[in-house]
N, C-alpha and C positions, 0 to 999 in steps of 0.2 A: 515405337514402341507399345504395346501391346499390355490389357487387363490380363492380370494374372490371380491364378485364383489360390490362393494362401489359407493351410489349414492348421490349427493349433492343439496344444495337450486339453485345453477344459472345451474342446466341441464347438466350438467359434469358429466358422468360414465367412472370410471376407476377401471379397472381389478389389482387387486394386487395381489404379494405372499407376504406373512405376518400378522402381526396382528395390528388389528386398535387400534390407538393413538387417542387422544384426535383433536375436529376440531381444523385445523387451521384458516387463513384468511380465508375472500373471500368463508365460504363453503367448503374449498377442505378436503379431510379428508389423513389422513397419514398412515403410518403404520412404525414396528419395522422392524428391523432386524439386522441379525449375524454382528458386524464390523468387517470391513474387513481392511487389511493392508493400510497404504498411498499409496494414488495410486503417483506410479512410472511410467515411461517407459524407459523401457533401450534401449540404444545407442551404437553404435559402428562409431568410426571413420572410414570414407570412403578415401580409396587415394586418390582420388580429390579432400579432403577438406570437403565433406558436412556432414554432420551425417545421420545414416541410420537408421532408426526406426526398430529393432529385435522386438517389445514384447510390446503392450498394455497391462495394468492391465483390463481397463472399457473403454470399447466399447460402445456408445450410436445408437440403431440404430430407425431413423425417417422415420413414411409413414405418411405423411400430407396429407389434401384434404381440401377445403374450409367449410367442414364442423365437421373436427374432427383430431388428433392429438394420431397418434398410435405410442407407443416406448416399447420397450426392452433394455434392461438393462443388459450387459454381463457382468461378472466380471471374469478371467482367462478361459475362453468360458463355462462358466455356467450362466446359466440366473438369474438372484439378483431381478430384477423389471420391469414388463411389465404391461403394459395397455392402454387406450383411454381416452383422454378427448374432449368430445364434445365443438363445437366452438359456442355459441350464436351471434345472430344479426340479423337487422332487414335488414342487406347489409354489402359487403363487409369490410368497413371500419369499422361499430361496430364491424364484426367478428375478424378482423385481432386486435382490442384493447379489446378484449376478448381475446385473444390467447395470447397475452403481458401478461396481468395480473395472465393468470392462467399459465403461462408457469412462470415467476417470482420465482409463491408462489412454484412451483415445482424444483426450481435451486439444492437446499439442495439434494433433493433425487436423483436429475437423474446427479450427475456430476461426470465426464469423463473425460479419455486423448482422445478420438475422436468421433463425431458426423456423422455418416454416413448419408447420403442420396441419392437418386435415381437421375440418373443425368437426362441428356435431354428422358422427357416422350414425347409419339408421342397424341398431342391432337387438334382435329381437329378445335376445335373453339379460337380465337384467346383472345378473351375476359375472355375462362375458365383459358388461360397460365397466361394471367396477373393474374387474380383472385388468385390462386395458387401460384403464384411469393410472390404476397403481403406477402401470409399467411408462407410459407418456409423463407423468409426475416424475420418477424420479432422471428420466430421460432428460426433461426436461430444463429440470432442476441442477444438475450437474452440467449442462452445456450453456446453461446462464452464467455460471461462475466466473466464464471468460468475460462479462461484459455484452453478449449479445444480447439483441431484445426479442422478443418472439411474434410471432404474426398467424394469425391461422388462414386459413384458405379453406372455402368450399370446394369439397371432391368435383363437382359440376363445372364448376366455374375453370379449373385446373385446363379438364378434360375435355372442354369446347373452346377452349384458348387454342390447344393441339390442332381441334378437326374431330375431336374423339367421341361421336355425341352419341346419343344414346341411339338403340337399333332400332333401324324402322319395320313399319310391321311384314315389310314384303321380307325382310332379313329374318326376323321370328319366324315367319310359314316356312320361309326355306328351311330352316333348321326342322323344322318339325315333320317336310315331305321327305325329308333326304333320310330320318330317322324316327321314323312311326312306333308307338306305342312305347317310350317311355314315360315316367313323369313327369309333373311339372317342375321341379325341382331339378329335373337334370337340365333341362332346355334353358332351364333361367343362368345353370352352370355353365353351360356351353355360351350361352350368348354373354357372361361375365369374362369366360378365358377370350371371347373373340375380342372381347374389345380391349382387354389388357393385353392383347398380342398386336391391338393396334399399337397401344401406345411404347410398347417394343420396339416394333419396327419403328414409329417416328424418329425414337430417340439413334435408332440405328444410323437409319438414313441420315438427321442432320448432322449427326458427329463422328459419322463412320465407323459408328463402333460394330461391336458383337454382343449386345446385352442378352440373358433370354430369361433371367431370372424376372418376373411378373411385379414384386415388390420392389426391387430393384431399378424397375421402371418406370413406377409410380413415385420413387423418391427422384426420380431426374423431373418428371410431370410438375410436382409440388414446388423443387427449388424453382427449375424454368420461370412456371407462371408467375411464383414471388419476384423471382429478380427481374421480370418482364414487367409487372404493375408497381412495383417500388421507383424503376428506370423511367417509366412515364408521367409519377406523380408532378 
């Protein structure tokens, strides 16, 4: 069974692992998958009286922007479902409403113990930060309605966890030598894409997949790191 690219009539594009089943409301498409055991979170009583999470059976990684929502659902540290939902709208308010509708349709498919998202990300535009916060707010609120908890993860933490560290001086110099005369922003973008491709390559190799979308690959990294951290507590 392999990944399929599915489209719908409201502009969302989903990449799913599974078999297509009849259309769902709002033009969304669904898929069958192997039934899994009841979602349970194992816990251990800590000496100070708090519960310590030992294992999460399902962890959902989310990598959202003002244009799309990429996701990866891991079950027992194995990819179960993944994809990308395009957000439509003429302004940010229409987009967050569209995101809310589409995430609501996907609630059952994306049910998890934990929702993992990246923490603070460096964005130079205050307006962009506000708009991105709007999107994350509606997405997380919808997903939490299933009873899932939210954890935030540093981007550098999950990247380092899979061995995808910052580019070295030699790598930076090599790109400049091979492509002279470009603006600094061009080189930064090349380094960014190089690092994102490493994430794609890592998960393609680890799970024998054929990922190509950078955002979906990042959602894999977020979910994978979150699950690894949770299971090691």
